[in-house]
C-alpha positions as CSV (number, residue, x, y, z in Angstrom):
1,M,124.6,9.6,161.2
2,T,126.4,12.8,159.7
3,N,129.8,11.0,159.6
4,L,128.2,7.8,157.8
5,I,126.4,10.1,155.2
6,E,129.6,12.0,154.5
7,Q,131.4,8.8,153.6
8,I,129.1,8.1,150.8
9,D,130.6,8.9,147.4
10,Y,128.8,8.9,144.1
11,C,131.5,8.1,141.6
12,E,132.5,5.7,139.1
13,V,132.2,2.1,140.3
14,P,132.4,-1.0,138.3
15,A,129.3,-3.0,138.2
16,P,129.3,-6.5,139.7
17,I,130.1,-9.4,137.4
18,T,129.2,-12.3,139.2
19,A,127.1,-14.7,137.1
20,P,123.8,-16.0,138.5
21,A,123.3,-19.7,139.4
22,Q,122.3,-21.6,136.2
23,H,121.2,-24.7,138.0
24,P,118.7,-25.0,140.8
25,V,119.5,-27.1,143.9
26,D,116.8,-29.5,144.8
27,L,116.1,-30.2,148.5
28,T,117.3,-33.4,149.6
29,D,115.3,-36.4,151.2
30,E,117.5,-35.6,154.3
31,T,116.3,-32.0,154.4
32,M,112.5,-33.0,153.9
33,Q,112.7,-35.4,156.7
34,L,114.4,-32.8,158.9
35,H,111.5,-30.4,158.1
36,K,108.8,-33.0,159.2
37,E,110.9,-33.8,162.4
38,K,111.1,-30.0,163.3
39,I,107.3,-29.8,163.0
40,L,106.5,-33.0,165.0
41,M,108.9,-31.8,167.7
42,R,106.9,-28.5,168.0
43,M,103.6,-30.2,167.9
44,K,104.5,-32.2,170.8
45,K,105.9,-29.3,172.8
46,E,102.5,-27.5,172.2
47,K,100.7,-30.8,173.1
48,L,99.0,-30.8,169.6
49,D,97.1,-34.0,168.5
50,A,97.0,-33.0,165.0
51,L,97.9,-30.2,162.7
52,L,96.0,-29.0,159.5
53,V,98.3,-27.1,157.1
54,Y,96.3,-25.2,154.5
55,A,97.6,-24.2,151.1
56,D,96.4,-22.2,148.1
57,R,98.2,-20.8,145.1
58,E,99.4,-17.7,146.9
59,H,99.9,-19.4,150.3
60,G,101.3,-22.7,150.0
61,V,104.9,-22.5,151.5
62,N,104.2,-23.9,154.7
63,F,102.5,-26.9,153.0
64,G,105.2,-27.1,150.6
65,Y,107.8,-27.2,153.4
66,L,106.4,-30.7,154.4
67,V,105.3,-32.2,151.1
68,G,107.6,-30.6,148.6
69,F,105.1,-29.1,146.2
70,E,102.3,-26.5,146.3
71,P,98.8,-26.3,144.7
72,R,98.9,-24.8,141.3
73,F,95.3,-23.9,141.0
74,E,93.3,-25.2,144.0
75,E,93.3,-25.3,147.8
76,A,94.9,-28.1,149.8
77,V,95.2,-29.5,153.4
78,L,97.7,-31.6,155.1
79,V,96.8,-33.3,158.3
80,L,99.8,-34.4,160.2
81,H,99.3,-36.3,163.5
82,R,101.5,-36.2,166.4
83,D,102.8,-39.8,165.7
84,G,103.8,-38.7,162.2
85,K,100.9,-40.2,160.2
86,A,100.0,-37.8,157.4
87,Y,96.9,-37.2,155.1
88,M,96.6,-35.0,152.0
89,L,93.3,-33.7,150.9
90,L,93.4,-32.5,147.5
91,G,91.1,-31.3,144.8
92,N,90.7,-32.8,141.3
93,E,93.6,-31.1,139.7
94,S,96.2,-31.7,142.5
95,L,95.4,-35.5,142.9
96,K,98.2,-36.2,140.4
97,M,100.8,-34.6,142.6
98,W,100.1,-36.9,145.6
99,Q,102.5,-39.5,144.0
100,Y,105.3,-36.9,144.2
101,S,105.0,-36.0,147.9
102,R,108.3,-36.0,149.7
103,I,106.7,-37.4,152.8
104,E,104.6,-40.6,153.1
105,A,100.8,-39.6,153.2
106,E,97.4,-41.0,152.4
107,V,95.5,-39.0,149.9
108,I,91.9,-38.0,150.3
109,H,90.1,-36.6,147.2
110,T,88.4,-33.4,148.3
111,P,86.5,-31.9,145.4
112,Y,85.5,-29.2,147.9
113,F,89.0,-27.7,147.1
114,S,88.5,-27.9,143.2
115,L,87.6,-24.9,141.0
116,P,84.1,-23.6,140.5
117,N,81.8,-26.0,138.5
118,Q,84.2,-28.7,138.3
119,P,83.0,-32.3,139.2
120,M,81.9,-32.8,142.7
121,G,80.5,-36.1,142.7
122,N,81.6,-37.1,146.4
123,T,79.6,-38.8,148.6
124,Q,81.0,-37.5,151.8
125,T,80.4,-33.9,153.5
126,F,83.4,-32.0,153.9
127,A,83.6,-32.5,157.5
128,E,83.2,-36.2,157.0
129,L,86.4,-35.9,154.6
130,I,88.3,-34.2,157.4
131,Q,87.3,-36.8,159.8
132,S,88.5,-39.6,157.5
133,A,91.9,-37.8,157.9
134,G,91.8,-38.7,161.7
135,V,90.5,-35.5,163.2
136,E,88.3,-36.7,166.2
137,K,86.3,-35.3,169.2
138,G,88.4,-34.0,172.1
139,M,91.6,-33.5,170.0
140,K,93.7,-30.3,170.3
141,T,94.2,-29.4,166.7
142,G,96.3,-26.6,165.1
143,I,95.3,-24.9,161.9
144,V,98.3,-23.5,159.8
145,G,97.6,-20.7,157.3
146,W,100.4,-18.2,156.4
147,K,99.7,-15.3,158.8
148,L,101.3,-14.9,162.0
149,F,98.9,-12.6,164.1
150,T,100.7,-10.3,166.7
151,S,98.0,-8.1,167.9
152,S,98.1,-6.7,171.3
153,L,94.3,-6.5,171.3
154,E,93.2,-10.0,170.2
155,D,93.6,-13.4,171.3
156,N,96.0,-14.4,168.4
157,D,95.5,-18.1,168.9
158,Q,91.9,-17.5,167.8
159,L,92.5,-15.7,164.6
160,F,92.4,-17.9,161.4
161,D,93.4,-17.0,157.9
162,V,92.0,-19.9,156.3
163,P,88.5,-20.4,154.7
164,Y,85.8,-20.3,157.2
165,F,84.2,-23.8,156.1
166,I,87.6,-25.4,157.2
167,V,87.8,-23.9,160.5
168,E,83.9,-24.6,161.1
169,A,84.4,-28.2,160.2
170,V,87.3,-28.8,162.4
171,K,85.6,-27.1,165.3
172,N,82.6,-29.2,165.0
173,L,84.6,-32.3,164.9
174,V,86.8,-31.7,168.1
175,G,83.7,-30.4,169.9
176,N,83.7,-28.6,173.3
177,S,86.0,-31.1,174.9
178,G,88.7,-30.2,172.1
179,L,90.4,-27.1,171.0
180,V,91.3,-25.5,167.8
181,V,94.2,-22.9,167.6
182,N,96.2,-20.9,165.0
183,A,99.5,-23.0,164.8
184,T,101.2,-21.0,162.1
185,S,103.9,-20.0,164.7
186,L,105.3,-23.6,164.6
187,F,106.5,-22.7,161.1
188,I,107.3,-19.0,161.0
189,H,107.5,-17.4,164.5
190,P,110.6,-15.3,164.3
191,G,112.1,-16.6,167.4
192,K,111.0,-20.4,167.4
193,G,109.5,-21.2,164.2
194,A,110.9,-24.4,162.4
195,R,111.3,-22.8,159.1
196,I,113.3,-19.5,160.4
197,T,116.6,-21.2,160.3
198,M,118.1,-23.3,157.3
199,N,120.7,-25.8,156.7
200,A,123.4,-25.8,153.7
201,N,121.1,-27.4,151.4
202,E,118.3,-24.9,151.8
203,I,120.6,-22.0,151.5
204,A,122.0,-23.4,148.2
205,H,118.6,-24.1,147.0
206,Y,117.3,-20.6,147.7
207,E,120.5,-18.8,146.3
208,F,119.3,-19.9,143.0
209,G,116.3,-17.6,143.0
210,A,118.2,-14.7,144.7
211,S,121.0,-14.7,142.3
212,L,118.7,-15.1,139.3
213,A,116.4,-12.1,140.4
214,S,119.3,-9.7,140.9
215,S,120.9,-10.5,137.4
216,C,117.6,-9.9,135.8
217,I,117.3,-6.5,137.4
218,L,120.8,-5.7,136.5
219,S,119.9,-6.4,132.9
220,L,117.0,-4.2,133.1
221,L,119.0,-1.3,134.7
222,N,121.5,-1.7,131.8
223,Q,118.5,-1.4,129.3
224,I,116.9,1.8,130.6
225,E,116.8,4.5,128.1
226,P,114.3,7.4,127.3
227,G,111.6,6.1,124.9
228,K,111.5,2.5,125.9
229,T,108.4,1.3,127.5
230,E,107.8,-0.4,130.8
231,M,106.7,-3.6,128.9
232,E,109.9,-3.6,126.8
233,L,112.1,-3.3,130.0
234,A,110.1,-5.8,131.7
235,N,111.2,-8.5,129.2
236,E,114.3,-8.6,131.1
237,L,112.4,-9.7,134.3
238,A,111.8,-13.3,133.4
239,A,114.2,-16.3,133.4
240,F,113.8,-20.0,132.8
241,G,110.1,-20.1,133.6
242,Q,110.7,-19.6,137.4
243,P,107.6,-18.6,139.5
244,N,107.5,-15.3,141.1
245,N,106.7,-14.7,144.7
246,V,105.7,-11.1,144.3
247,Q,104.1,-9.1,141.5
248,T,106.9,-7.9,139.1
249,I,107.1,-4.2,138.9
250,C,108.6,-2.0,136.2
251,A,107.1,1.4,136.6
252,T,108.2,4.7,135.2
253,G,106.7,8.0,136.3
254,D,104.0,7.9,138.7
255,R,103.2,4.3,139.6
256,F,100.0,2.4,139.7
257,T,97.8,5.1,137.9
258,N,94.2,3.7,137.1
259,A,95.1,0.9,139.6
260,V,97.2,-0.8,137.2
261,V,100.1,-2.5,138.8
262,A,101.7,-4.7,135.8
263,P,104.1,-2.9,133.3
264,R,102.3,-1.2,130.6
265,A,103.3,0.6,127.3
266,K,104.1,3.8,129.1
267,K,107.5,5.2,127.7
268,V,110.5,6.1,129.9
269,K,111.1,9.9,129.9
270,I,114.2,11.7,131.2
271,G,113.3,13.1,134.9
272,D,111.0,10.2,135.6
273,K,110.8,8.3,138.8
274,F,111.6,4.6,138.2
275,S,111.1,1.6,140.2
276,S,111.6,-2.2,139.6
277,T,110.9,-5.4,141.7
278,L,111.6,-9.0,140.8
279,G,111.3,-11.7,143.4
280,Y,111.9,-15.4,142.9
281,R,111.7,-18.1,145.9
282,G,114.8,-17.3,147.9
283,G,115.2,-13.6,147.3
284,L,113.7,-10.4,145.9
285,T,115.8,-7.5,144.3
286,S,114.3,-4.0,144.1
287,R,115.6,-0.7,142.8
288,S,114.2,2.7,142.8
289,A,115.9,5.9,141.5
290,Y,115.5,8.7,138.8
291,V,115.8,8.4,135.0
292,V,118.5,10.9,134.6
293,S,122.2,11.3,133.8
294,T,123.0,14.3,136.2
295,K,121.5,16.3,138.8
296,E,120.6,19.1,136.2
297,E,118.1,16.5,134.7
298,L,116.2,16.2,137.6
299,P,112.8,18.1,138.2
300,A,113.6,21.5,139.7
301,D,111.9,20.7,143.0
302,V,114.0,17.6,143.6
303,R,117.3,18.6,142.4
304,D,118.6,17.8,145.8
305,Y,117.4,14.2,145.6
306,L,121.0,12.8,146.1
307,D,121.6,14.6,149.5
308,A,118.0,14.8,150.6
309,V,117.0,11.0,150.1
310,A,119.5,8.7,148.3
311,K,122.7,9.3,150.2
312,P,120.8,9.0,153.7
313,Y,119.0,5.9,152.4
314,Y,122.3,4.3,151.2
315,A,123.9,5.1,154.5
316,A,121.2,3.1,156.4
317,T,121.7,0.1,154.0
318,V,125.5,0.2,154.6
319,A,124.7,0.4,158.4
320,W,122.4,-2.6,158.1
321,Y,125.0,-4.6,156.2
322,E,127.9,-3.8,158.3
323,N,126.1,-4.4,161.6
324,I,124.0,-7.2,161.4
325,E,125.6,-10.3,163.0
326,I,124.8,-13.4,165.0
327,G,123.5,-12.7,168.2
328,M,122.2,-9.3,167.5
329,L,118.9,-8.5,168.9
330,G,116.0,-7.4,166.6
331,D,115.5,-4.2,168.8
332,E,119.1,-3.3,168.3
333,M,118.8,-3.3,164.5
334,Y,115.7,-1.4,164.5
335,H,116.9,1.5,166.6
336,L,120.3,1.3,164.6
337,I,118.3,2.2,161.5
338,E,116.1,4.7,163.4
339,S,119.4,6.5,164.5
340,V,120.9,6.4,161.0
341,L,117.7,7.3,159.1
342,P,115.1,8.7,161.4
343,K,111.4,7.7,160.4
344,S,110.1,11.1,161.4
345,I,112.3,12.5,158.6
346,Y,112.4,9.7,156.0
347,G,108.9,8.3,156.5
348,W,109.7,4.5,156.6
349,H,107.3,2.5,158.8
350,L,107.7,-1.3,158.3
351,N,110.3,-3.6,159.7
352,P,113.7,-2.6,158.5
353,G,114.6,-6.1,157.4
354,H,112.8,-9.4,157.5
355,L,113.0,-13.2,157.0
356,T,112.6,-14.7,153.7
357,A,112.4,-18.1,152.0
358,G,109.9,-19.4,149.5
359,E,107.8,-16.5,150.3
360,E,109.4,-13.0,150.0
361,W,108.2,-12.1,153.7
362,M,108.0,-14.8,156.2
363,S,108.1,-12.9,159.4
364,S,110.6,-10.6,161.0
365,P,112.6,-10.5,164.6
366,I,113.4,-6.7,163.9
367,Y,111.0,-4.5,165.8
368,P,110.8,-2.2,168.7
369,G,111.4,-4.1,171.9
370,S,112.3,-7.3,170.2
371,D,114.6,-9.5,172.2
372,L,114.9,-12.1,169.3
373,A,118.5,-12.7,168.3
374,I,119.8,-13.0,164.7
375,S,120.7,-16.9,164.3
376,S,122.8,-18.8,162.0
377,G,120.8,-20.3,159.2
378,M,118.4,-17.2,158.8
379,L,117.7,-15.7,155.5
380,F,117.3,-12.0,155.5
381,Q,115.9,-9.2,153.1
382,M,117.5,-5.9,153.6
383,D,114.4,-4.1,153.2
384,I,114.0,-0.2,154.2
385,I,111.5,1.9,152.4
386,P,112.0,5.6,152.8
387,S,109.0,7.9,151.6
388,V,110.0,11.6,151.7
389,L,107.0,13.8,150.6
390,G,107.7,15.3,147.2
391,Y,110.6,12.9,146.2
392,G,110.9,9.7,144.2
393,G,111.8,6.5,146.3
394,A,115.3,5.1,146.8
395,S,115.7,1.4,147.1
396,A,118.5,-1.1,146.8
397,E,116.8,-4.2,148.4
398,D,118.5,-7.6,148.4
399,G,118.8,-10.6,150.6
400,V,121.7,-12.5,152.6
401,A,122.1,-15.7,154.5
402,I,123.5,-15.7,158.1
403,A,126.0,-18.5,158.6
404,D,128.3,-19.5,161.6
405,Q,131.7,-21.0,160.8
406,A,130.4,-24.7,160.7
407,L,127.4,-23.8,158.4
408,R,129.8,-21.9,156.1
409,Q,132.1,-24.9,155.9
410,E,129.4,-27.3,155.1
411,L,128.2,-24.9,152.4
412,A,131.6,-24.7,150.9
413,D,132.1,-28.3,151.2
414,K,128.8,-29.4,149.8
415,Y,128.1,-26.7,147.2
416,P,131.4,-25.2,145.9
417,D,129.8,-23.5,143.0
418,V,127.4,-21.5,145.4
419,W,130.2,-20.8,147.8
420,V,132.5,-19.3,144.9
421,R,129.7,-16.9,144.0
422,I,129.1,-15.9,147.6
423,Q,132.7,-15.3,148.1
424,A,132.7,-13.1,144.9
425,R,129.8,-11.1,146.2
426,R,131.6,-10.6,149.6
427,D,134.7,-9.5,147.8
428,Y,132.8,-7.0,145.8
429,M,131.1,-5.7,148.7
430,I,134.2,-5.2,150.8
431,H,136.8,-4.2,148.2
432,T,134.7,-2.3,145.6
433,L,131.8,-0.8,147.5
434,G,133.7,-0.5,150.8
435,I,131.1,-2.1,152.9
436,H,132.6,-4.2,155.4
437,I,130.4,-7.2,156.2
438,K,131.0,-9.6,159.0
439,P,132.4,-13.3,158.2
440,E,128.8,-14.7,158.8
441,I,127.1,-12.5,156.2
442,L,126.6,-14.4,152.9
443,P,125.3,-12.2,150.0
444,L,122.9,-14.2,148.1
445,S,122.1,-11.4,145.5
446,N,124.7,-10.5,142.8
447,L,123.7,-6.7,143.6
448,N,124.0,-6.4,147.4
449,G,125.0,-2.9,148.1
450,Y,125.1,-1.7,144.5
451,M,122.9,1.3,143.8
452,R,122.7,3.8,141.0
453,P,120.7,7.0,142.0
454,Y,120.9,8.4,138.4
455,L,119.8,5.6,136.1
456,L,121.2,6.8,132.8
457,N,124.6,7.1,134.2
458,K,125.5,3.4,134.0
459,K,129.0,4.1,135.1
460,C,128.5,5.5,138.5
461,A,127.0,4.4,141.7
462,F,127.4,4.8,145.5
463,K,130.4,3.7,147.4
464,V,131.7,4.0,151.0
465,N,135.0,6.1,151.4
466,K,136.1,5.5,154.8
467,V,139.1,7.7,155.6
């Protein structure tokens, strides 16, 4: 631990110059068909007769994994049968999207999923509508929300994170001779879920959002000056009308006073703590540091911030980037970070790294005792959150893809523009920042490993100086 921290230098470092992706990459018909096949295979393994995949505006990624779109206003349910037959139950304002589904499915107008006081002139009960999608007595039926329950105190198969009226209707339909279970694990279980590994098309698809978020954050970092407001700076945190997958944060001084999370008209002052976060589908970038040029501008009680918080944190990120590899167990990574950045001192408590995709946090194989291995095709968020009493935060959070030689070659062959950007990021991390990542690590952010602890000094950042 000590040796690694001693190798961290704060000095002049050229900022990364890789441009973000300018054009999104759509998922192909072949990829969408693969999604369906992966889910059907898992349904058969679990002996499920039918699967109900729930979606709403905040929790639509599992639904979108199969049909290609997510509800903008309402709720929706996809009913998928073991033989591949599919039905979509859609509210008033989602009906028009049925024609764009990436898989063949029958549509069932379900006004119960519509917004309050919209027309509900249907002639069938909700249970009858579900029944018309082929859900019958005696079926073993899985319900998919978005949450993977992992409690040691509960029967996790019987915890459901979808509206009660849906669960009740399905249970009544299948009756005592059937069974209803939480089947979200088919999608996002960090060891066996269908969505945890991706092909070259998916990596290229998600690289667009990851690179865009990081470039927006870099623009914000370059604009930070005393007197500017959070709202002025947050203007840098939007691009091309792309949807966010987390709340955008641009906060100076004490965060979230009066329970307000969004950027406000509060002005940046020298000595402020500062944090910024932007997430698009495929990746999130987050930075936290102080609004100062030098140590002397820090408040007197945190003047040792660099050595007390920032350098140890950065050393942990370096350890994460340099050690993650195909075959590494989640438990190994967890204890590596604990050895470099002991939680008893630095106050982190979440998983030090997690899987990402359309949502910012899918699930994580990194936890104590995890025997789940890092696999080719995974997208990871490097996410370590120190919390040291009395000090502002330190954050340099970004994402990477994990890819074996075959997947790297496919990505290079099919998406040469994406590959050029990835190689530029690798070169920057290795040769400018001194972070020696393994061949299978593909940076998706333009800022992987780049951290300015003093935000007003835009020429200096951390790097690794290995003797």
